[in-house]
N, C-alpha and C positions, 0 to 999 in steps of 0.2 A: 629244958633247955635255961641257958644265961642270957638275955637279952643285954648283959651291960659290957658285950663284945663284940665284936662285928665281926667275928667268925665265927665258922659251924663244920664242924666234923660232917664228910660223906656222907656215912652210916647215918647220924643223926639226921642231916637233909634228908635223905631216902626214908625216913621214919614220920618227919615232919612237914614234908613239901608242901600242903598245900598254907599251913601256918607261914611258914618262912617265906612262901611268897605275900602273902598276907602281910606281913609286917613289913619286905622290902616295899609295897604299894604303896603301902598306906604312909609312913614314914617317909620316902624319896633314901633312903640310904641302901645304898650296898650290905652284901654280906659274902665275904671271903670263906671261902669252901677249903677245905683242910682235908690233905689224906695223912696220916699219921701225924710228924710236926713238921709239913709242907704246906705252903701253900697252892693251892692248884687250879683254882680256878676262884671266880668271882659272880655273883648274883645280883646285877642292878638295875633299879627301872629303865624306865628307855630316857632317850633324848626327850626333854621338851621342848615344844611346838612352838612355834610366834618367834616374835621377837622382843626379849627383857625389856621392858615398859625403865628400865632403872638407866638401859642405852640410852634410851629416846633424845636427851638433851644431847649428847655427842655426836649422835647421828644427823639431828638438823644442824648444827653447830660446822659441823664437816660437808655439808651440801653445799656447792657454788652458789655465790649472790647472782642476784639480777643485774646488780649496777647499773649502767642507764636506763637498761633495762627496765628497772621496777614501776619509773612513776608512766612509762606508756603503759605498760601491765594493768597500773591500777584503774587510768585513764579507759584503756582499753573494754577493762570488767566496769566500770560503771555506765560505760557506753549502752554496751549489752546490756544490761540491767534496765535500763530506762526503756528500750528497746523491745524490750522479752514481754510476751505479753502473759506474763503470772500468777497465779490467783494471789490476793491478797491471806487467804492462809492457806498455805503448802500443802496440810493435810485433808483441804476440799478434793 
């Protein structure tokens, strides 16, 4: 099997199913399955779960601003913390 190419014949796939699946799982790249000279299917890893960290900055920038409420929220948080009965060490 030649891994320099991202395609495999259906016959070769049938003979090497476990190793092809492992290759897709480890590499994260798809493999095109061919029948004759035609691509008939694609074996690909499942979509990744979660939110991509590289998009976090743009997400935070897209959130609405607190505007005039920001100062009031900061004061409310300060007040809540000063009245809370919290331990010195939060791990206690």
